[in-house]
C-alpha positions in Angstrom: 142.0 128.6 38.5 143.9 131.1 40.4 142.2 134.5 41.1 144.1 137.7 41.8 141.7 140.3 43.0 141.8 144.0 43.2 140.2 145.0 46.6 138.6 148.5 46.5 135.6 148.5 44.2 136.0 144.9 43.3 135.7 142.7 46.5 134.7 145.6 48.8 132.3 148.5 48.1 134.7 151.1 49.4 134.3 153.9 46.8 131.5 155.7 48.8 133.9 156.0 51.7 136.8 157.1 49.6 134.7 159.7 47.8 133.4 161.1 51.0 136.9 161.4 52.4 138.1 163.1 49.2 135.2 165.6 49.2 136.0 166.5 52.9 139.6 167.0 51.9 138.7 169.3 49.0 136.5 171.3 51.5 139.5 171.6 53.9 141.6 173.0 51.1 138.8 175.4 50.0 138.5 173.7 46.7 135.2 173.3 45.0 134.9 170.1 43.0 132.0 168.3 41.3 131.5 165.0 43.1 130.5 163.1 40.0 133.6 164.3 38.2 135.8 163.3 41.1 134.2 159.8 41.2 134.7 159.3 37.4 138.3 160.4 37.7 139.3 158.0 40.5 137.4 155.1 39.0 138.8 155.6 35.5 142.3 156.3 36.8 143.3 156.7 40.4 143.5 159.1 43.4 147.2 159.4 42.8 146.6 160.5 39.2 143.9 162.9 40.3 146.3 164.6 42.7 148.9 164.9 39.9 146.6 166.0 37.1 144.7 168.5 39.2 148.0 169.8 40.7 146.8 169.4 44.3 149.2 170.2 47.1 150.7 166.7 47.7 151.8 165.3 50.0 149.6 167.4 52.4 146.4 166.7 50.4 147.2 163.0 50.4 147.9 162.9 54.2 144.6 164.6 55.0 142.6 162.4 52.6 144.1 159.2 54.1 143.3 160.4 57.7 139.7 160.9 56.7 139.6 157.6 54.9 141.1 155.7 57.8 138.5 157.2 60.2 135.6 155.9 58.1 137.3 152.6 57.1 135.1 150.7 59.5 132.1 151.6 57.3 133.6 149.8 54.3 132.0 146.4 53.6 132.3 143.7 51.0 129.8 143.6 48.1 126.8 141.4 48.9 128.0 138.6 46.5 131.6 138.6 47.6 131.6 135.9 50.3 129.5 133.3 48.4 131.4 133.9 45.2 134.8 133.4 46.9 133.5 130.3 48.6 132.1 128.8 45.4 135.3 129.4 43.4 137.4 127.9 46.3 135.1 124.8 46.3 136.0 124.4 42.6 139.7 124.4 43.6 140.3 128.1 43.1 143.0 130.0 45.0 142.5 133.6 45.9 145.1 136.4 46.1 144.7 140.2 46.5 146.6 143.0 44.9 145.7 146.3 46.4 146.8 149.9 46.8 145.9 149.9 50.5 148.3 148.4 53.1 148.5 144.7 53.7 147.5 144.9 57.4 144.5 147.2 56.8 143.3 144.7 54.1 143.7 141.7 56.4 141.9 143.6 59.2 138.8 144.1 57.1 138.9 140.6 55.7 139.1 139.1 59.3 136.3 141.3 60.6 134.0 140.1 57.8 135.1 136.4 58.0 136.7 136.4 54.6 140.4 136.0 55.5 140.3 132.2 55.3 139.6 132.4 51.6 142.8 134.4 50.8 146.2 132.9 50.3 148.3 136.1 50.2 148.1 139.9 49.8 150.4 142.4 48.1 149.7 146.0 49.2 151.1 149.5 48.9 153.7 148.7 51.6 155.0 145.6 49.8 157.7 147.4 47.8 156.3 146.6 44.4 155.7 149.1 41.6 152.0 150.1 41.4 149.6 148.7 38.9 149.6 148.6 35.8 153.2 147.4 36.4 153.0 143.5 36.3 155.8 142.9 38.9 153.4 142.0 41.8 151.4 139.6 39.6 154.6 138.0 38.4 155.7 137.6 42.1 152.5 135.6 42.8 153.0 133.5 39.7 156.6 132.7 40.6 156.2 132.3 44.4 153.1 130.0 44.2 154.1 128.4 40.8 150.8 129.5 39.2 150.3 128.9 35.5 149.5 132.1 33.6 147.0 130.3 31.5 145.1 129.3 34.7 145.4 132.7 36.4 143.1 135.7 36.1 143.4 139.3 37.4 140.0 140.8 38.3 139.4 144.5 38.8 137.1 147.4 38.4 139.6 149.8 36.8 141.6 149.9 33.6 144.9 149.8 35.4 143.9 146.4 37.0 143.2 144.9 33.6 146.4 146.4 32.1 148.4 144.9 35.0 147.0 141.5 34.2 147.6 141.9 30.4 151.2 143.0 31.1 151.7 139.9 33.2 150.3 137.6 30.5 147.4 136.3 32.6 143.7 136.3 31.8 141.7 139.4 32.8 138.2 140.3 34.0 136.9 143.8 34.0 134.2 144.3 36.7 132.1 147.0 35.0 129.6 148.5 37.4 129.8 152.0 36.2 129.4 151.7 32.4 131.7 154.6 31.6 132.4 153.2 28.1 136.1 153.1 28.5 138.3 151.3 26.0 139.2 148.2 28.1 140.9 145.2 26.6 139.9 142.4 29.0 139.4 138.6 28.4 136.0 138.8 30.2 133.6 141.5 31.3 131.2 141.1 34.3 128.6 143.4 35.9 128.1 141.3 39.0 130.5 139.1 41.0 128.1 136.2 40.8 129.0 136.0 37.1 132.5 134.8 38.1 131.0 131.5 39.3 129.3 131.0 35.9 132.4 131.9 33.9 134.9 129.9 35.9 
């Protein structure tokens, strides 16, 4: 099997850092927002969608948020199960790819720090000049470049847009559901813990 992974909230437990950076930014702009509501919004949709829907002063808000997030990035770590899971799936002949909304270099930096870079074949990031998920173009690039069979390829993510990107590309999909927000998600498989990937595949 070929595995295309979302990064934030799927391989790495980065949402606490992202949420902290967002709340600092709201404070800088003298905006009072409920933290639980902010978290639900960015998990169900995206930070970009939050900025649009809440009519925040982009691009200034986005710039301040990313500055805070970059400061605390060193405190982002993989989920406890990530390394063993990637290793076990690779042992079974699996190839791992990453499709993320963060930059390619910042993603490699975290993977190298945590000894996970050797498991990853390639990364597409926000600076790779592809449309953002749920557009399937980036997944189709992986399929074409590495001659991956759609039937033997799966997109794994913790948000609806990850699953929609996979569905739009015609690959299998896994929704990593750790929040139980009861969204209408149309995925091939559902998991609550990364260890379940080894059992399913």
